[in-house]
N, CA, C and O atoms as a Tripos MOL2 file, in Angstrom:
@<TRIPOS>MOLECULE
protein
  292   291    73     0     0
PROTEIN
NO_CHARGES

@<TRIPOS>ATOM
      1 N          96.8680   83.2090  105.2270 N.3       1 THR1
      2 CA         98.1020   83.7360  105.7690 C.3       1 THR1
      3 C          99.2910   83.1990  104.9770 C.2       1 THR1
      4 O          99.2200   82.1400  104.3530 O.2       1 THR1
      5 N         100.3530   83.9380  105.0190 N.am      2 LYS2
      6 CA        101.5860   83.5410  104.3470 C.3       2 LYS2
      7 C         102.4920   82.7970  105.3190 C.2       2 LYS2
      8 O         102.2300   82.7550  106.5220 O.2       2 LYS2
      9 N         103.5390   82.2200  104.7960 N.am      3 LEU3
     10 CA        104.4890   81.4860  105.6160 C.3       3 LEU3
     11 C         105.0590   82.3960  106.7060 C.2       3 LEU3
     12 O         105.5510   83.4870  106.4150 O.2       3 LEU3
     13 N         104.9920   81.9520  107.9360 N.am      4 GLY4
     14 CA        105.5300   82.7180  109.0590 C.3       4 GLY4
     15 C         104.5280   83.6690  109.7000 C.2       4 GLY4
     16 O         104.8210   84.2410  110.7500 O.2       4 GLY4
     17 N         103.3460   83.8570  109.0950 N.am      5 GLN5
     18 CA        102.3480   84.7470  109.6680 C.3       5 GLN5
     19 C         101.4520   83.9850  110.6330 C.2       5 GLN5
     20 O         101.2770   82.7710  110.5210 O.2       5 GLN5
     21 N         100.8950   84.7140  111.5710 N.am      6 ARG6
     22 CA         99.9230   84.1460  112.5040 C.3       6 ARG6
     23 C          98.6690   84.9960  112.4440 C.2       6 ARG6
     24 O          98.7420   86.2140  112.2850 O.2       6 ARG6
     25 N          97.5270   84.3570  112.5690 N.am      7 PHE7
     26 CA         96.2480   85.0580  112.5610 C.3       7 PHE7
     27 C          95.4550   84.5970  113.7670 C.2       7 PHE7
     28 O          95.1260   83.4170  113.8870 O.2       7 PHE7
     29 N          95.1500   85.5210  114.6550 N.am      8 PHE8
     30 CA         94.3600   85.2100  115.8370 C.3       8 PHE8
     31 C          93.0350   85.9450  115.7320 C.2       8 PHE8
     32 O          93.0020   87.1400  115.4390 O.2       8 PHE8
     33 N          91.9580   85.2400  115.9670 N.am      9 SER9
     34 CA         90.6390   85.8460  115.8890 C.3       9 SER9
     35 C          89.7280   85.1960  116.9170 C.2       9 SER9
     36 O          89.8380   84.0040  117.2040 O.2       9 SER9
     37 N          88.8400   85.9910  117.4570 N.am     10 SER10
     38 CA         87.8600   85.4410  118.3890 C.3      10 SER10
     39 C          86.5960   85.0410  117.6450 C.2      10 SER10
     40 O          85.6840   84.4610  118.2350 O.2      10 SER10
     41 N          86.5360   85.3450  116.3660 N.am     11 ASN11
     42 CA         85.3830   85.0110  115.5240 C.3      11 ASN11
     43 C          84.0670   85.4980  116.1070 C.2      11 ASN11
     44 O          83.0530   84.8020  116.0410 O.2      11 ASN11
     45 N          84.0860   86.6860  116.6720 N.am     12 GLY12
     46 CA         82.8710   87.2900  117.1990 C.3      12 GLY12
     47 C          82.4310   86.7680  118.5490 C.2      12 GLY12
     48 O          81.3280   87.0870  118.9920 O.2      12 GLY12
     49 N          83.2520   85.9750  119.2230 N.am     13 ASN13
     50 CA         82.8580   85.4150  120.5120 C.3      13 ASN13
     51 C          83.4820   86.1290  121.6980 C.2      13 ASN13
     52 O          83.3400   85.6740  122.8330 O.2      13 ASN13
     53 N          84.1590   87.2220  121.4630 N.am     14 SER14
     54 CA         84.8100   87.9070  122.5820 C.3      14 SER14
     55 C          84.0300   89.1660  122.9440 C.2      14 SER14
     56 O          83.2040   89.6300  122.1580 O.2      14 SER14
     57 N          84.2840   89.7190  124.1220 N.am     15 PRO15
     58 CA         83.6350   90.9730  124.4980 C.3      15 PRO15
     59 C          84.0870   92.1180  123.5860 C.2      15 PRO15
     60 O          85.1830   92.0950  123.0260 O.2      15 PRO15
     61 N          83.2270   93.0980  123.4580 N.am     16 MET16
     62 CA         83.5470   94.2450  122.6120 C.3      16 MET16
     63 C          84.7870   94.9530  123.1500 C.2      16 MET16
     64 O          84.8680   95.2560  124.3400 O.2      16 MET16
     65 N          85.7420   95.2120  122.2780 N.am     17 GLY17
     66 CA         86.9560   95.9110  122.6600 C.3      17 GLY17
     67 C          88.1220   95.0100  122.9920 C.2      17 GLY17
     68 O          89.2070   95.5050  123.2980 O.2      17 GLY17
     69 N          87.9370   93.7040  122.9430 N.am     18 PHE18
     70 CA         89.0110   92.7850  123.3030 C.3      18 PHE18
     71 C          90.1600   92.8190  122.2990 C.2      18 PHE18
     72 O          91.3020   92.5410  122.6630 O.2      18 PHE18
     73 N          89.8780   93.1510  121.0540 N.am     19 SER19
     74 CA         90.9190   93.0550  120.0260 C.3      19 SER19
     75 C          92.1070   93.9710  120.3170 C.2      19 SER19
     76 O          93.2440   93.6040  120.0210 O.2      19 SER19
     77 N          91.8720   95.1500  120.8890 N.am     20 MET20
     78 CA         92.9920   96.0430  121.1960 C.3      20 MET20
     79 C          93.8620   95.4660  122.3100 C.2      20 MET20
     80 O          95.0890   95.4760  122.2090 O.2      20 MET20
     81 N          93.2390   94.9700  123.3570 N.am     21 CYS21
     82 CA         94.0020   94.3730  124.4580 C.3      21 CYS21
     83 C          94.7140   93.1140  123.9940 C.2      21 CYS21
     84 O          95.8480   92.8550  124.3960 O.2      21 CYS21
     85 N          94.0530   92.3290  123.1480 N.am     22 GLY22
     86 CA         94.6780   91.1300  122.6090 C.3      22 GLY22
     87 C          95.8740   91.4470  121.7390 C.2      22 GLY22
     88 O          96.8820   90.7410  121.7760 O.2      22 GLY22
     89 N          95.7660   92.5100  120.9530 N.am     23 ALA23
     90 CA         96.8800   92.9220  120.0960 C.3      23 ALA23
     91 C          98.0580   93.4140  120.9330 C.2      23 ALA23
     92 O          99.2120   93.1240  120.6180 O.2      23 ALA23
     93 N          97.7650   94.1530  121.9930 N.am     24 MET24
     94 CA         98.8350   94.6150  122.8750 C.3      24 MET24
     95 C          99.5480   93.4240  123.5140 C.2      24 MET24
     96 O         100.7760   93.3950  123.5940 O.2      24 MET24
     97 N          98.7710   92.4500  123.9640 N.am     25 GLY25
     98 CA         99.3590   91.2570  124.5600 C.3      25 GLY25
     99 C         100.1920   90.4660  123.5670 C.2      25 GLY25
    100 O         101.2570   89.9530  123.9110 O.2      25 GLY25
    101 N          99.7060   90.3660  122.3270 N.am     26 ALA26
    102 CA        100.4560   89.6430  121.2930 C.3      26 ALA26
    103 C         101.7670   90.3470  120.9930 C.2      26 ALA26
    104 O         102.7890   89.6920  120.7890 O.2      26 ALA26
    105 N         101.7510   91.6720  120.9650 N.am     27 TRP27
    106 CA        102.9770   92.4250  120.7010 C.3      27 TRP27
    107 C         103.9790   92.2410  121.8390 C.2      27 TRP27
    108 O         105.1690   92.0360  121.6000 O.2      27 TRP27
    109 N         103.4920   92.3150  123.0740 N.am     28 LEU28
    110 CA        104.3820   92.1290  124.2210 C.3      28 LEU28
    111 C         104.9130   90.7000  124.2840 C.2      28 LEU28
    112 O         106.0670   90.4850  124.6540 O.2      28 LEU28
    113 N         104.0910   89.7330  123.9300 N.am     29 ALA29
    114 CA        104.5040   88.3340  123.9740 C.3      29 ALA29
    115 C         105.5020   87.9960  122.8690 C.2      29 ALA29
    116 O         106.2470   87.0220  122.9810 O.2      29 ALA29
    117 N         105.5220   88.8020  121.7980 N.am     30 SER30
    118 CA        106.4520   88.5140  120.7060 C.3      30 SER30
    119 C         107.8970   88.7350  121.1340 C.2      30 SER30
    120 O         108.8200   88.2290  120.4970 O.2      30 SER30
    121 N         108.0940   89.4960  122.2210 N.am     31 ASN31
    122 CA        109.4220   89.7020  122.8060 C.3      31 ASN31
    123 C         110.4070   90.2850  121.8020 C.2      31 ASN31
    124 O         111.6040   90.0030  121.8700 O.2      31 ASN31
    125 N         109.9220   91.0820  120.8860 N.am     32 ASN32
    126 CA        110.7850   91.7100  119.8920 C.3      32 ASN32
    127 C         110.3280   93.1500  119.7220 C.2      32 ASN32
    128 O         109.3250   93.4060  119.0550 O.2      32 ASN32
    129 N         111.0300   94.0680  120.3010 N.am     33 LYS33
    130 CA        110.6180   95.4680  120.3120 C.3      33 LYS33
    131 C         111.1360   96.2730  119.1230 C.2      33 LYS33
    132 O         110.8650   97.4710  119.0370 O.2      33 LYS33
    133 N         111.8730   95.6480  118.2060 N.am     34 VAL34
    134 CA        112.4480   96.4060  117.0990 C.3      34 VAL34
    135 C         111.5900   96.3600  115.8490 C.2      34 VAL34
    136 O         111.9740   96.9290  114.8270 O.2      34 VAL34
    137 N         110.4550   95.7090  115.8960 N.am     35 GLY35
    138 CA        109.5370   95.7450  114.7760 C.3      35 GLY35
    139 C         109.6340   94.5890  113.8000 C.2      35 GLY35
    140 O         109.0790   94.6620  112.7040 O.2      35 GLY35
    141 N         110.3240   93.5290  114.1730 N.am     36 LYS36
    142 CA        110.4060   92.3820  113.2750 C.3      36 LYS36
    143 C         109.0220   91.7680  113.0780 C.2      36 LYS36
    144 O         108.6660   91.3660  111.9700 O.2      36 LYS36
    145 N         108.2480   91.6990  114.1550 N.am     37 TYR37
    146 CA        106.8970   91.1620  114.0880 C.3      37 TYR37
    147 C         105.9110   92.3140  114.0790 C.2      37 TYR37
    148 O         105.9150   93.1530  114.9800 O.2      37 TYR37
    149 N         105.0780   92.3500  113.0720 N.am     38 ARG38
    150 CA        104.0780   93.4090  112.9650 C.3      38 ARG38
    151 C         102.7580   92.8780  113.4950 C.2      38 ARG38
    152 O         102.3010   91.8120  113.0810 O.2      38 ARG38
    153 N         102.1470   93.6140  114.4030 N.am     39 VAL39
    154 CA        100.8510   93.2430  114.9580 C.3      39 VAL39
    155 C          99.8370   94.2630  114.4770 C.2      39 VAL39
    156 O         100.0300   95.4690  114.6250 O.2      39 VAL39
    157 N          98.7550   93.7620  113.9000 N.am     40 ILE40
    158 CA         97.7040   94.6180  113.3630 C.3      40 ILE40
    159 C          96.4070   94.3060  114.0890 C.2      40 ILE40
    160 O          96.0360   93.1430  114.2490 O.2      40 ILE40
    161 N          95.7280   95.3430  114.5220 N.am     41 CYS41
    162 CA         94.4700   95.2120  115.2430 C.3      41 CYS41
    163 C          93.3530   95.8030  114.3860 C.2      41 CYS41
    164 O          93.4560   96.9400  113.9250 O.2      41 CYS41
    165 N          92.2980   95.0410  114.1750 N.am     42 VAL42
    166 CA         91.1030   95.5380  113.4950 C.3      42 VAL42
    167 C          90.0110   95.6060  114.5480 C.2      42 VAL42
    168 O          89.6280   94.5910  115.1290 O.2      42 VAL42
    169 N          89.5100   96.8200  114.7900 N.am     43 ILE43
    170 CA         88.5630   97.0290  115.8890 C.3      43 ILE43
    171 C          87.4210   97.9060  115.3910 C.2      43 ILE43
    172 O          87.6090   98.7690  114.5330 O.2      43 ILE43
    173 N          86.2410   97.6720  115.9390 N.am     44 GLY44
    174 CA         85.0870   98.5010  115.6020 C.3      44 GLY44
    175 C          85.1060   99.8100  116.3650 C.2      44 GLY44
    176 O          85.8630   99.9720  117.3220 O.2      44 GLY44
    177 N          84.2730  100.7390  115.9360 N.am     45 ASP45
    178 CA         84.2690  102.0510  116.5790 C.3      45 ASP45
    179 C          83.7740  101.9830  118.0230 C.2      45 ASP45
    180 O          84.2330  102.7650  118.8570 O.2      45 ASP45
    181 N          82.8630  101.0840  118.3410 N.am     46 GLY46
    182 CA         82.3930  100.9400  119.7190 C.3      46 GLY46
    183 C          83.4650  100.3790  120.6350 C.2      46 GLY46
    184 O          83.6420  100.8560  121.7560 O.2      46 GLY46
    185 N          84.1810   99.3660  120.1620 N.am     47 GLY47
    186 CA         85.2700   98.7940  120.9440 C.3      47 GLY47
    187 C          86.3850   99.7920  121.1590 C.2      47 GLY47
    188 O          87.0060   99.8200  122.2220 O.2      47 GLY47
    189 N          86.6400  100.6110  120.1540 N.am     48 MET48
    190 CA         87.6690  101.6480  120.2820 C.3      48 MET48
    191 C          87.2440  102.6830  121.3140 C.2      48 MET48
    192 O          88.0620  103.1650  122.0970 O.2      48 MET48
    193 N          85.9620  103.0180  121.3070 N.am     49 ASN49
    194 CA         85.4430  103.9710  122.2820 C.3      49 ASN49
    195 C          85.6140  103.4510  123.7020 C.2      49 ASN49
    196 O          85.9010  104.2220  124.6190 O.2      49 ASN49
    197 N          85.4400  102.1500  123.8860 N.am     50 MET50
    198 CA         85.5920  101.5610  125.2130 C.3      50 MET50
    199 C          87.0460  101.5230  125.6600 C.2      50 MET50
    200 O          87.3200  101.5280  126.8600 O.2      50 MET50
    201 N          87.9880  101.4840  124.7130 N.am     51 ASN51
    202 CA         89.4050  101.3130  125.0410 C.3      51 ASN51
    203 C          90.2650  102.5070  124.6520 C.2      51 ASN51
    204 O          91.4750  102.3580  124.4850 O.2      51 ASN51
    205 N          89.6840  103.6610  124.5060 N.am     52 ILE52
    206 CA         90.4550  104.8230  124.0510 C.3      52 ILE52
    207 C          91.6060  105.1380  125.0050 C.2      52 ILE52
    208 O          92.6360  105.6530  124.5720 O.2      52 ILE52
    209 N          91.4480  104.8390  126.2970 N.am     53 GLN53
    210 CA         92.5060  105.1170  127.2760 C.3      53 GLN53
    211 C          93.7240  104.2390  127.0510 C.2      53 GLN53
    212 O          94.8180  104.5790  127.5010 O.2      53 GLN53
    213 N          93.5590  103.1240  126.3670 N.am     54 GLU54
    214 CA         94.6910  102.2220  126.1290 C.3      54 GLU54
    215 C          95.6970  102.8140  125.1370 C.2      54 GLU54
    216 O          96.8260  102.3310  125.0490 O.2      54 GLU54
    217 N          95.3090  103.8420  124.3990 N.am     55 LEU55
    218 CA         96.2600  104.5030  123.5030 C.3      55 LEU55
    219 C          97.4100  105.1090  124.3070 C.2      55 LEU55
    220 O          98.5610  105.0780  123.8720 O.2      55 LEU55
    221 N          97.0950  105.6570  125.4760 N.am     56 GLN56
    222 CA         98.1450  106.2240  126.3250 C.3      56 GLN56
    223 C          99.0370  105.1220  126.8760 C.2      56 GLN56
    224 O         100.2480  105.3110  126.9910 O.2      56 GLN56
    225 N          98.4630  103.9800  127.2170 N.am     57 THR57
    226 CA         99.2550  102.8410  127.6830 C.3      57 THR57
    227 C         100.2140  102.3820  126.5890 C.2      57 THR57
    228 O         101.3770  102.0830  126.8620 O.2      57 THR57
    229 N          99.7270  102.3270  125.3550 N.am     58 MET58
    230 CA        100.5730  101.9250  124.2330 C.3      58 MET58
    231 C         101.7210  102.9070  124.0390 C.2      58 MET58
    232 O         102.8470  102.5050  123.7470 O.2      58 MET58
    233 N         101.4310  104.1970  124.2020 N.am     59 LYS59
    234 CA        102.4760  105.2120  124.0520 C.3      59 LYS59
    235 C         103.5070  105.1050  125.1810 C.2      59 LYS59
    236 O         104.7100  105.1880  124.9350 O.2      59 LYS59
    237 N         103.0310  104.9220  126.4180 N.am     60 ASN60
    238 CA        103.9400  104.8410  127.5650 C.3      60 ASN60
    239 C         104.9180  103.6810  127.4570 C.2      60 ASN60
    240 O         106.0930  103.8170  127.7970 O.2      60 ASN60
    241 N         104.4340  102.5480  126.9850 N.am     61 TYR61
    242 CA        105.2680  101.3500  126.9080 C.3      61 TYR61
    243 C         105.9000  101.1410  125.5330 C.2      61 TYR61
    244 O         106.6330  100.1720  125.3350 O.2      61 TYR61
    245 N         105.6330  102.0140  124.6010 N.am     62 GLY62
    246 CA        106.2240  101.9080  123.2680 C.3      62 GLY62
    247 C         105.6970  100.7220  122.4780 C.2      62 GLY62
    248 O         106.4260  100.1320  121.6810 O.2      62 GLY62
    249 N         104.4500  100.3740  122.6900 N.am     63 ILE63
    250 CA        103.8510   99.2300  122.0020 C.3      63 ILE63
    251 C         103.5210   99.6320  120.5720 C.2      63 ILE63
    252 O         102.7730  100.5830  120.3430 O.2      63 ILE63
    253 N         104.0790   98.9080  119.6180 N.am     64 GLY64
    254 CA        103.9230   99.2460  118.2020 C.3      64 GLY64
    255 C         102.8760   98.4100  117.5140 C.2      64 GLY64
    256 O         103.2030   97.5200  116.7290 O.2      64 GLY64
    257 N         101.6010   98.6890  117.8030 N.am     65 VAL65
    258 CA        100.4910   97.9650  117.1730 C.3      65 VAL65
    259 C          99.8220   98.9030  116.1830 C.2      65 VAL65
    260 O          99.4910  100.0370  116.5300 O.2      65 VAL65
    261 N          99.6180   98.4420  114.9540 N.am     66 LYS66
    262 CA         98.8690   99.2240  113.9740 C.3      66 LYS66
    263 C          97.3830   98.9140  114.1590 C.2      66 LYS66
    264 O          96.9990   97.7570  114.3310 O.2      66 LYS66
    265 N          96.5590   99.9480  114.1210 N.am     67 GLU67
    266 CA         95.1370   99.7610  114.3500 C.3      67 GLU67
    267 C          94.3230  100.2690  113.1780 C.2      67 GLU67
    268 O          94.5890  101.3330  112.6180 O.2      67 GLU67
    269 N          93.3220   99.4770  112.8240 N.am     68 PHE68
    270 CA         92.3540   99.8580  111.8090 C.3      68 PHE68
    271 C          91.0070   99.9050  112.5060 C.2      68 PHE68
    272 O          90.5630   98.9140  113.0870 O.2      68 PHE68
    273 N          90.3550  101.0660  112.4460 N.am     69 ILE69
    274 CA         89.0620  101.2530  113.1300 C.3      69 ILE69
    275 C          87.9680  101.2140  112.0730 C.2      69 ILE69
    276 O          87.9880  101.9830  111.1120 O.2      69 ILE69
    277 N          87.0100  100.3040  112.2650 N.am     70 LEU70
    278 CA         85.8910  100.1680  111.3420 C.3      70 LEU70
    279 C          84.7050  100.9470  111.8740 C.2      70 LEU70
    280 O          84.3320  100.7950  113.0370 O.2      70 LEU70
    281 N          84.1150  101.7740  111.0400 N.am     71 ASN71
    282 CA         82.9400  102.5320  111.4200 C.3      71 ASN71
    283 C          81.7270  101.6730  111.0850 C.2      71 ASN71
    284 O          81.2620  101.6620  109.9450 O.2      71 ASN71
    285 N          81.2160  100.9520  112.0850 N.am     72 ASN72
    286 CA         80.0540  100.1060  111.8560 C.3      72 ASN72
    287 C          78.8360  100.5620  112.6280 C.2      72 ASN72
    288 O          77.8930   99.7960  112.8270 O.2      72 ASN72
    289 N          78.8540  101.8080  113.0630 N.am     73 TYR73
    290 CA         77.7190  102.4460  113.7400 C.3      73 TYR73
    291 C          77.2320  101.6320  114.9070 C.2      73 TYR73
    292 O          76.2830  102.0280  115.5830 O.2      73 TYR73
@<TRIPOS>BOND
     1     1     2 1
     2     2     3 1
     3     3     4 2
     4     3     5 am
     5     5     6 1
     6     6     7 1
     7     7     8 2
     8     7     9 am
     9     9    10 1
    10    10    11 1
    11    11    12 2
    12    11    13 am
    13    13    14 1
    14    14    15 1
    15    15    16 2
    16    15    17 am
    17    17    18 1
    18    18    19 1
    19    19    20 2
    20    19    21 am
    21    21    22 1
    22    22    23 1
    23    23    24 2
    24    23    25 am
    25    25    26 1
    26    26    27 1
    27    27    28 2
    28    27    29 am
    29    29    30 1
    30    30    31 1
    31    31    32 2
    32    31    33 am
    33    33    34 1
    34    34    35 1
    35    35    36 2
    36    35    37 am
    37    37    38 1
    38    38    39 1
    39    39    40 2
    40    39    41 am
    41    41    42 1
    42    42    43 1
    43    43    44 2
    44    43    45 am
    45    45    46 1
    46    46    47 1
    47    47    48 2
    48    47    49 am
    49    49    50 1
    50    50    51 1
    51    51    52 2
    52    51    53 am
    53    53    54 1
    54    54    55 1
    55    55    56 2
    56    55    57 am
    57    57    58 1
    58    58    59 1
    59    59    60 2
    60    59    61 am
    61    61    62 1
    62    62    63 1
    63    63    64 2
    64    63    65 am
    65    65    66 1
    66    66    67 1
    67    67    68 2
    68    67    69 am
    69    69    70 1
    70    70    71 1
    71    71    72 2
    72    71    73 am
    73    73    74 1
    74    74    75 1
    75    75    76 2
    76    75    77 am
    77    77    78 1
    78    78    79 1
    79    79    80 2
    80    79    81 am
    81    81    82 1
    82    82    83 1
    83    83    84 2
    84    83    85 am
    85    85    86 1
    86    86    87 1
    87    87    88 2
    88    87    89 am
    89    89    90 1
    90    90    91 1
    91    91    92 2
    92    91    93 am
    93    93    94 1
    94    94    95 1
    95    95    96 2
    96    95    97 am
    97    97    98 1
    98    98    99 1
    99    99   100 2
   100    99   101 am
   101   101   102 1
   102   102   103 1
   103   103   104 2
   104   103   105 am
   105   105   106 1
   106   106   107 1
   107   107   108 2
   108   107   109 am
   109   109   110 1
   110   110   111 1
   111   111   112 2
   112   111   113 am
   113   113   114 1
   114   114   115 1
   115   115   116 2
   116   115   117 am
   117   117   118 1
   118   118   119 1
   119   119   120 2
   120   119   121 am
   121   121   122 1
   122   122   123 1
   123   123   124 2
   124   123   125 am
   125   125   126 1
   126   126   127 1
   127   127   128 2
   128   127   129 am
   129   129   130 1
   130   130   131 1
   131   131   132 2
   132   131   133 am
   133   133   134 1
   134   134   135 1
   135   135   136 2
   136   135   137 am
   137   137   138 1
   138   138   139 1
   139   139   140 2
   140   139   141 am
   141   141   142 1
   142   142   143 1
   143   143   144 2
   144   143   145 am
   145   145   146 1
   146   146   147 1
   147   147   148 2
   148   147   149 am
   149   149   150 1
   150   150   151 1
   151   151   152 2
   152   151   153 am
   153   153   154 1
   154   154   155 1
   155   155   156 2
   156   155   157 am
   157   157   158 1
   158   158   159 1
   159   159   160 2
   160   159   161 am
   161   161   162 1
   162   162   163 1
   163   163   164 2
   164   163   165 am
   165   165   166 1
   166   166   167 1
   167   167   168 2
   168   167   169 am
   169   169   170 1
   170   170   171 1
   171   171   172 2
   172   171   173 am
   173   173   174 1
   174   174   175 1
   175   175   176 2
   176   175   177 am
   177   177   178 1
   178   178   179 1
   179   179   180 2
   180   179   181 am
   181   181   182 1
   182   182   183 1
   183   183   184 2
   184   183   185 am
   185   185   186 1
   186   186   187 1
   187   187   188 2
   188   187   189 am
   189   189   190 1
   190   190   191 1
   191   191   192 2
   192   191   193 am
   193   193   194 1
   194   194   195 1
   195   195   196 2
   196   195   197 am
   197   197   198 1
   198   198   199 1
   199   199   200 2
   200   199   201 am
   201   201   202 1
   202   202   203 1
   203   203   204 2
   204   203   205 am
   205   205   206 1
   206   206   207 1
   207   207   208 2
   208   207   209 am
   209   209   210 1
   210   210   211 1
   211   211   212 2
   212   211   213 am
   213   213   214 1
   214   214   215 1
   215   215   216 2
   216   215   217 am
   217   217   218 1
   218   218   219 1
   219   219   220 2
   220   219   221 am
   221   221   222 1
   222   222   223 1
   223   223   224 2
   224   223   225 am
   225   225   226 1
   226   226   227 1
   227   227   228 2
   228   227   229 am
   229   229   230 1
   230   230   231 1
   231   231   232 2
   232   231   233 am
   233   233   234 1
   234   234   235 1
   235   235   236 2
   236   235   237 am
   237   237   238 1
   238   238   239 1
   239   239   240 2
   240   239   241 am
   241   241   242 1
   242   242   243 1
   243   243   244 2
   244   243   245 am
   245   245   246 1
   246   246   247 1
   247   247   248 2
   248   247   249 am
   249   249   250 1
   250   250   251 1
   251   251   252 2
   252   251   253 am
   253   253   254 1
   254   254   255 1
   255   255   256 2
   256   255   257 am
   257   257   258 1
   258   258   259 1
   259   259   260 2
   260   259   261 am
   261   261   262 1
   262   262   263 1
   263   263   264 2
   264   263   265 am
   265   265   266 1
   266   266   267 1
   267   267   268 2
   268   267   269 am
   269   269   270 1
   270   270   271 1
   271   271   272 2
   272   271   273 am
   273   273   274 1
   274   274   275 1
   275   275   276 2
   276   275   277 am
   277   277   278 1
   278   278   279 1
   279   279   280 2
   280   279   281 am
   281   281   282 1
   282   282   283 1
   283   283   284 2
   284   283   285 am
   285   285   286 1
   286   286   287 1
   287   287   288 2
   288   287   289 am
   289   289   290 1
   290   290   291 1
   291   291   292 2
@<TRIPOS>SUBSTRUCTURE
     1 THR1         2 RESIDUE 1 A THR
     2 LYS2         6 RESIDUE 1 A LYS
     3 LEU3        10 RESIDUE 1 A LEU
     4 GLY4        14 RESIDUE 1 A GLY
     5 GLN5        18 RESIDUE 1 A GLN
     6 ARG6        22 RESIDUE 1 A ARG
     7 PHE7        26 RESIDUE 1 A PHE
     8 PHE8        30 RESIDUE 1 A PHE
     9 SER9        34 RESIDUE 1 A SER
    10 SER10       38 RESIDUE 1 A SER
    11 ASN11       42 RESIDUE 1 A ASN
    12 GLY12       46 RESIDUE 1 A GLY
    13 ASN13       50 RESIDUE 1 A ASN
    14 SER14       54 RESIDUE 1 A SER
    15 PRO15       58 RESIDUE 1 A PRO
    16 MET16       62 RESIDUE 1 A MET
    17 GLY17       66 RESIDUE 1 A GLY
    18 PHE18       70 RESIDUE 1 A PHE
    19 SER19       74 RESIDUE 1 A SER
    20 MET20       78 RESIDUE 1 A MET
    21 CYS21       82 RESIDUE 1 A CYS
    22 GLY22       86 RESIDUE 1 A GLY
    23 ALA23       90 RESIDUE 1 A ALA
    24 MET24       94 RESIDUE 1 A MET
    25 GLY25       98 RESIDUE 1 A GLY
    26 ALA26      102 RESIDUE 1 A ALA
    27 TRP27      106 RESIDUE 1 A TRP
    28 LEU28      110 RESIDUE 1 A LEU
    29 ALA29      114 RESIDUE 1 A ALA
    30 SER30      118 RESIDUE 1 A SER
    31 ASN31      122 RESIDUE 1 A ASN
    32 ASN32      126 RESIDUE 1 A ASN
    33 LYS33      130 RESIDUE 1 A LYS
    34 VAL34      134 RESIDUE 1 A VAL
    35 GLY35      138 RESIDUE 1 A GLY
    36 LYS36      142 RESIDUE 1 A LYS
    37 TYR37      146 RESIDUE 1 A TYR
    38 ARG38      150 RESIDUE 1 A ARG
    39 VAL39      154 RESIDUE 1 A VAL
    40 ILE40      158 RESIDUE 1 A ILE
    41 CYS41      162 RESIDUE 1 A CYS
    42 VAL42      166 RESIDUE 1 A VAL
    43 ILE43      170 RESIDUE 1 A ILE
    44 GLY44      174 RESIDUE 1 A GLY
    45 ASP45      178 RESIDUE 1 A ASP
    46 GLY46      182 RESIDUE 1 A GLY
    47 GLY47      186 RESIDUE 1 A GLY
    48 MET48      190 RESIDUE 1 A MET
    49 ASN49      194 RESIDUE 1 A ASN
    50 MET50      198 RESIDUE 1 A MET
    51 ASN51      202 RESIDUE 1 A ASN
    52 ILE52      206 RESIDUE 1 A ILE
    53 GLN53      210 RESIDUE 1 A GLN
    54 GLU54      214 RESIDUE 1 A GLU
    55 LEU55      218 RESIDUE 1 A LEU
    56 GLN56      222 RESIDUE 1 A GLN
    57 THR57      226 RESIDUE 1 A THR
    58 MET58      230 RESIDUE 1 A MET
    59 LYS59      234 RESIDUE 1 A LYS
    60 ASN60      238 RESIDUE 1 A ASN
    61 TYR61      242 RESIDUE 1 A TYR
    62 GLY62      246 RESIDUE 1 A GLY
    63 ILE63      250 RESIDUE 1 A ILE
    64 GLY64      254 RESIDUE 1 A GLY
    65 VAL65      258 RESIDUE 1 A VAL
    66 LYS66      262 RESIDUE 1 A LYS
    67 GLU67      266 RESIDUE 1 A GLU
    68 PHE68      270 RESIDUE 1 A PHE
    69 ILE69      274 RESIDUE 1 A ILE
    70 LEU70      278 RESIDUE 1 A LEU
    71 ASN71      282 RESIDUE 1 A ASN
    72 ASN72      286 RESIDUE 1 A ASN
    73 TYR73      290 RESIDUE 1 A TYR
């Protein structure tokens, strides 16, 4: 990581799909809605399938999390 960056990871010890909820929480906790802090979520296709409804929650609350979905079958 670079100066001022934070990296949070469960290192494979969290339930499937936690990364999206964790990213949403990190964005809300940053208390900066203008985009100064960028939150990036890397999630597998199974976890995304479990949390697809959270996309609407992100839209409703204006949560600006970038997501990368990995196709790992």
